[in-house]
C-alpha positions as CSV (number, residue, x, y, z in Angstrom):
1,M,-33.7,36.4,6.3
2,Q,-34.1,32.7,8.4
3,T,-35.3,31.0,5.4
4,I,-32.1,32.1,3.3
5,F,-29.8,31.0,6.4
6,L,-31.4,27.5,6.6
7,V,-31.0,27.1,2.8
8,F,-27.5,27.9,3.2
9,V,-27.2,25.7,5.8
10,A,-28.6,22.8,4.0
11,A,-26.7,23.3,1.0
12,V,-23.2,23.3,3.1
13,F,-24.8,20.2,4.7
14,L,-25.6,18.6,1.5
15,I,-22.0,19.6,0.0
16,T,-20.4,17.9,3.1
17,M,-21.9,14.9,2.8
18,I,-21.1,14.6,-1.0
19,F,-17.4,15.1,-0.1
20,G,-17.9,12.3,2.5
21,V,-18.9,10.1,0.2
22,L,-16.4,10.9,-2.3
23,I,-13.6,10.3,0.3
24,W,-15.0,7.1,1.2
25,R,-15.0,5.7,-1.9
26,Q,-11.3,6.9,-2.5
27,T,-10.6,5.2,0.5
28,I,-12.0,1.8,-0.6
29,V,-10.4,2.3,-4.0
30,L,-6.8,3.0,-2.1
31,E,-7.5,0.0,0.1
32,K,-7.9,-2.5,-2.8
33,K,-4.6,-0.9,-4.3
34,A,-2.5,-1.3,-1.3
35,L,-3.9,-5.0,-0.5
36,S,-2.6,-5.7,-4.2
37,A,0.5,-4.2,-3.8
38,K,1.2,-6.3,-0.6
39,Q,0.2,-9.4,-2.0
40,K,2.5,-8.5,-4.9
41,K,5.3,-7.8,-2.3
42,E,4.8,-11.0,-0.6
43,A,4.7,-13.1,-3.6
44,Y,7.9,-11.5,-4.9
45,L,9.7,-12.0,-1.5
46,Q,8.5,-15.8,-1.5
47,Q,10.0,-15.9,-4.9
48,L,13.3,-14.6,-3.7
49,L,13.1,-16.9,-0.9
50,Q,12.6,-19.9,-3.0
51,E,15.0,-18.9,-5.4
52,N,17.7,-18.9,-2.5
53,D,16.5,-22.1,-1.0
54,E,17.0,-24.0,-4.3
55,S,20.6,-22.9,-4.6
56,P,22.6,-21.7,-1.7
57,K,26.2,-21.3,-2.8
58,Q,29.1,-23.0,-0.6
59,G,29.5,-20.9,3.0
60,E,26.4,-18.3,2.2
61,S,23.5,-18.2,3.9
62,I,20.1,-19.4,2.3
63,L,18.9,-15.6,2.2
64,G,22.2,-14.9,0.2
65,N,24.8,-12.3,1.2
66,G,24.1,-12.9,4.8
67,E,21.2,-10.6,4.8
68,S,17.9,-11.5,7.0
69,E,14.6,-11.6,5.8
70,E,13.8,-7.9,7.2
71,K,16.8,-6.7,5.4
72,I,15.4,-8.2,2.1
73,E,12.2,-6.6,2.8
74,E,13.4,-3.1,3.9
75,N,15.2,-3.4,0.2
76,L,12.3,-4.3,-1.4
77,N,10.2,-1.6,0.3
78,I,12.9,0.9,-0.8
79,K,12.7,-0.4,-4.3
80,I,8.7,-0.2,-4.4
81,E,9.0,3.6,-3.1
82,E,11.6,4.7,-5.9
83,R,9.0,3.1,-8.5
84,K,6.4,5.3,-7.6
85,E,8.3,8.5,-7.7
């Protein structure tokens, strides 16, 4: 009876370790995707800022329609979330 219990405990431990490794690997994959998405977002934001710097209209702020950089970034985050859905 003790041997069966020890085999059971070892099997549970082994399964737990396998799931731990799978979760760890998926975390690395997710981290790479998040970094890529962040870099794309920053590049897009820089592109928007450069386009607005090149041709500001009379009486308009550099960022366009009086929006702050935070507001543009918030709108960008909303658009990114909509694409995911």
